[in-house]
RODO-2510 file (C-alpha; in nm, 4 decimals, decimal comma):
residues 223
     n   res          X          Y          Z
     1     m    -0,6882     6,4485     2,5035
     2     k    -1,0313     6,3519     2,3722
     3     i    -1,1593     6,5242     2,0572
     4     n    -1,5288     6,5983     2,0114
     5     k    -1,6835     6,4047     1,7232
     6     e    -1,8012     6,7282     1,5572
     7     g    -1,4401     6,8220     1,4853
     8     l    -1,2996     6,4942     1,3531
     9     s    -1,3621     6,5614     0,9829
    10     t    -1,2416     6,9222     1,0086
    11     i    -0,9204     6,8195     1,1841
    12     l    -0,8577     6,5333     0,9375
    13     i    -0,8911     6,7677     0,6392
    14     s    -0,6596     7,0196     0,8042
    15     v    -0,3936     6,7584     0,8820
    16     i    -0,4043     6,6163     0,5275
    17     f    -0,3782     6,9657     0,3774
    18     t    -0,0849     7,0509     0,6067
    19     a     0,1016     6,7346     0,5069
    20     l     0,0398     6,7844     0,1345
    21     f     0,1270     7,1541     0,1476
    22     a     0,4571     7,0901     0,3269
    23     s     0,5462     6,7980     0,0969
    24     v     0,4906     6,9986    -0,2225
    25     l     0,6699     7,3029    -0,0819
    26     f     0,9770     7,1069     0,0268
    27     y     0,9837     6,9024    -0,2954
    28     f     1,0001     7,2064    -0,5226
    29     s     1,1909     7,4526    -0,3001
    30     g     1,3856     7,2373    -0,0577
    31     i     1,4080     7,2767     0,3167
    32     r     1,4866     7,6424     0,3739
    33     i     1,4038     7,8865     0,6511
    34     w     1,1231     8,0467     0,4544
    35     t     0,9690     7,7144     0,3461
    36     v     0,9726     7,5872     0,7045
    37     a     0,8140     7,9136     0,8233
    38     l     0,5499     7,8977     0,5501
    39     s     0,4640     7,5349     0,6179
    40     a     0,4293     7,6170     0,9889
    41     i     0,1174     7,8263     0,9182
    42     p    -0,1157     7,5351     0,8332
    43     f     0,0569     7,3262     1,1009
    44     f    -0,0349     7,5715     1,3752
    45     l    -0,3851     7,5976     1,2291
    46     s    -0,4197     7,2212     1,2742
    47     v    -0,2952     7,2502     1,6329
    48     f    -0,5497     7,5260     1,6975
    49     l    -0,8324     7,3108     1,5575
    50     i    -0,7299     7,0190     1,7783
    51     t    -0,7415     7,2403     2,0894
    52     f    -1,0651     7,4042     1,9727
    53     f    -1,2473     7,0718     1,9411
    54     r    -1,1063     6,9262     2,2626
    55     e    -1,3525     6,7614     2,4965
    56     p    -1,2512     6,8104     2,8594
    57     k    -1,3776     6,5955     3,1434
    58     r    -1,6303     6,7726     3,3616
    59     r    -1,7874     6,7002     3,6973
    60     p    -2,1504     6,8119     3,6587
    61     s    -2,2762     7,0020     3,9619
    62     g    -2,6294     7,0869     3,8512
    63     d    -2,9618     6,9152     3,9161
    64     s    -3,3302     6,9926     3,8632
    65     h    -3,3004     7,3225     4,0551
    66     s    -2,9350     7,4265     4,0312
    67     i    -2,8678     7,5694     3,6851
    68     t    -2,5164     7,5254     3,5540
    69     a    -2,3438     7,7228     3,2791
    70     p    -2,4382     7,5857     2,9359
    71     a    -2,0937     7,6785     2,8006
    72     d    -1,7451     7,7919     2,8919
    73     g    -1,6946     8,1653     2,8596
    74     k    -1,7719     8,5090     2,9938
    75     i    -2,1023     8,6353     3,1340
    76     v    -2,1990     8,9265     2,9096
    77     i    -2,5700     8,9790     2,9821
    78     i    -2,7834     8,9642     3,2971
    79     e    -3,1087     9,1524     3,2456
    80     e    -3,4862     9,1280     3,2298
    81     v    -3,6073     9,0965     2,8700
    82     e    -3,9238     9,0102     2,6810
    83     e    -3,8898     8,6517     2,5543
    84     n    -4,1187     8,6302     2,2527
    85     e    -4,0532     8,2883     2,1032
    86     y    -4,1852     8,0562     2,3736
    87     f    -4,2797     8,2300     2,6990
    88     h    -4,4147     8,5557     2,5502
    89     e    -4,3456     8,7340     2,8740
    90     k    -4,0572     8,8850     3,0673
    91     r    -3,7744     8,6547     3,1679
    92     l    -3,4309     8,6964     3,3214
    93     q    -3,1680     8,6520     3,0522
    94     v    -2,8181     8,5282     3,1408
    95     s    -2,5781     8,4995     2,8467
    96     v    -2,2370     8,3341     2,8097
    97     f    -2,0046     8,4500     2,5309
    98     m    -1,7596     8,1932     2,3926
    99     s    -1,4382     8,3215     2,2361
   100     f    -1,2250     8,1333     1,9824
   101     f    -1,0203     7,9907     2,2683
   102     n    -1,3040     7,8493     2,4761
   103     v    -1,4274     7,4923     2,4560
   104     h    -1,7315     7,5085     2,2280
   105     i    -1,9243     7,2129     2,3621
   106     n    -2,2600     7,3076     2,5152
   107     w    -2,3996     7,1303     2,8185
   108     v    -2,7542     7,0781     2,9454
   109     p    -2,7976     7,3361     3,2245
   110     l    -3,0846     7,1706     3,4115
   111     t    -3,2153     6,8194     3,4777
   112     g    -3,5596     6,7721     3,3275
   113     k    -3,7628     6,6900     3,0168
   114     i    -3,7346     6,8720     2,6838
   115     s    -4,0728     7,0432     2,6438
   116     f    -3,9818     7,2475     2,3337
   117     f    -3,7145     7,2282     2,0651
   118     k    -3,6729     7,4323     1,7479
   119     y    -3,3949     7,5095     1,5020
   120     h    -3,3889     7,8514     1,3335
   121     p    -3,1799     7,9304     1,0249
   122     g    -3,0621     8,2889     1,0284
   123     n    -2,7888     8,5467     0,9960
   124     y    -2,4379     8,5559     1,1410
   125     l    -2,4179     8,8795     1,3354
   126     a    -2,1406     8,9106     1,5919
   127     a    -2,2412     8,7037     1,8963
   128     w    -2,2333     9,0104     2,1244
   129     h    -2,4786     9,1965     1,8990
   130     p    -2,8101     9,2601     2,0856
   131     k    -3,0153     9,1175     1,7958
   132     s    -2,8099     8,7991     1,7553
   133     s    -3,0439     8,6196     1,9995
   134     t    -3,3338     8,6566     1,7551
   135     k    -3,1675     8,7104     1,4163
   136     n    -2,8810     8,4591     1,4016
   137     e    -2,8862     8,0882     1,3277
   138     r    -2,9835     7,9282     1,6570
   139     t    -3,1570     7,6454     1,8379
   140     t    -3,4050     7,6945     2,1187
   141     v    -3,4420     7,4262     2,3854
   142     v    -3,6855     7,4460     2,6780
   143     i    -3,6302     7,2165     2,9764
   144     k    -3,9029     7,1479     3,2326
   145     n    -3,7901     7,0305     3,5751
   146     e    -3,9765     6,8074     3,8205
   147     d    -4,1652     7,1074     3,9643
   148     g    -4,2907     7,2117     3,6215
   149     t    -4,0584     7,5136     3,6051
   150     e    -3,9257     7,5767     3,2550
   151     v    -3,5886     7,7194     3,1537
   152     l    -3,5036     7,8144     2,7976
   153     c    -3,1518     7,7600     2,6643
   154     r    -3,0573     7,9039     2,3270
   155     q    -2,7474     7,8194     2,1220
   156     i    -2,6550     8,1109     1,8959
   157     a    -2,4157     8,1124     1,6028
   158     g    -2,1735     8,4042     1,5855
   159     l    -1,9931     8,6048     1,3201
   160     f    -1,7656     8,3146     1,2284
   161     a    -1,9784     8,0277     1,3569
   162     r    -2,1460     7,8510     1,0673
   163     r    -2,2929     7,5449     1,2281
   164     v    -2,5010     7,4853     1,5378
   165     v    -2,5353     7,1229     1,6473
   166     c    -2,7939     7,0222     1,9074
   167     y    -2,8597     6,6776     2,0532
   168     a    -3,1865     6,7630     2,2275
   169     e    -3,5097     6,5942     2,1221
   170     f    -3,8658     6,6809     2,2159
   171     d    -3,9911     6,4901     2,5220
   172     k    -3,6442     6,3531     2,5958
   173     n    -3,5255     6,3375     2,9574
   174     m    -3,1820     6,4919     3,0016
   175     k    -2,9569     6,5472     3,2999
   176     a    -2,7649     6,8600     3,3894
   177     g    -2,4125     6,8231     3,2550
   178     e    -2,5026     6,6049     2,9557
   179     k    -2,3739     6,7272     2,6223
   180     l    -2,6376     6,9493     2,4624
   181     g    -2,4503     7,0245     2,1414
   182     f    -2,1664     7,2133     1,9794
   183     i    -2,1218     7,5503     1,8087
   184     k    -1,8293     7,5956     1,5720
   185     f    -1,6072     7,9039     1,5998
   186     g    -1,7179     8,1797     1,8351
   187     s    -2,0723     8,2078     1,9593
   188     r    -2,3083     8,2559     2,2540
   189     a    -2,5424     8,0612     2,4802
   190     d    -2,8443     8,2291     2,6420
   191     l    -3,0495     8,1208     2,9404
   192     f    -3,3981     8,2587     3,0033
   193     l    -3,5020     8,2093     3,3640
   194     p    -3,8143     8,2900     3,5689
   195     l    -3,8121     8,6390     3,7151
   196     g    -3,6841     8,6359     4,0696
   197     t    -3,4447     8,3475     4,0107
   198     k    -3,1373     8,3707     4,2315
   199     v    -2,8354     8,4439     4,0118
   200     n    -2,4900     8,3531     4,1436
   201     v    -2,2794     8,5274     3,8796
   202     k    -2,2243     8,8820     3,7606
   203     i    -2,1321     9,0403     3,4289
   204     g    -1,7667     8,9815     3,3510
   205     d    -1,7414     8,6522     3,5403
   206     y    -1,5862     8,3563     3,3611
   207     v    -1,7817     8,0337     3,3967
   208     t    -1,7113     7,6664     3,3339
   209     g    -1,9748     7,4707     3,1468
   210     a    -2,1525     7,1952     3,3451
   211     e    -1,9724     7,2984     3,6647
   212     t    -2,0384     7,6644     3,7510
   213     i    -2,3811     7,7066     3,9134
   214     v    -2,5041     8,0291     3,7571
   215     a    -2,8520     8,0335     3,9127
   216     e    -3,0817     7,8490     4,1501
   217     l    -3,4519     7,7887     4,0957
   218     e    -3,7043     7,8084     4,3754
   219     r    -3,8003     7,4651     4,5072
   220     k    -4,1785     7,4687     4,4955
   221     n    -4,2229     7,1612     4,7134
   222     e    -4,0442     7,3416     4,9966
   223     k    -4,2997     7,6188     5,0229
***
């Protein structure tokens, strides 16, 4: 199982702490039922961290018109909203909530060029909170496809998430399914699409990052 580079230091610290904790405990108290049970707590925490930072293989299914899920998780929002950071007009918002047990890698949802990128420090409201999209620590990435259509993808830190990592760079060409970044410990990813975009998912659906096609853009050259 491959581990994402963002988790290597965290896992190493956890493993070292687990080993030291168990060694000290057994040295002073011996191997007893209660010492084994107590030492199992940091051990299972290390196992959880290893699974949390796992990096599964994916078969990207998106392109410059088929928008894939930017993260693993559950669709929690599909609605028209006013997007006031970049578009300053109404857009269709589709949001994916990531629980503790989801893979927390984020993937580029659309093939195109990065036309806008910005990191925002902020609060750590629960990821399902309506204001988390504009109040929490987050990064905003806008991708322009070959037709000139732009899609905004926002990585949002959650209640326990304390670090948002993004690999996007302004004017960089990226393909759907490339790694966009990583959010540590429970968070959300938002998509802001043109009004009228065909959406293939509904609230409550579980999606797989880089593979589930959540929406399809109109192909302008086919008009």
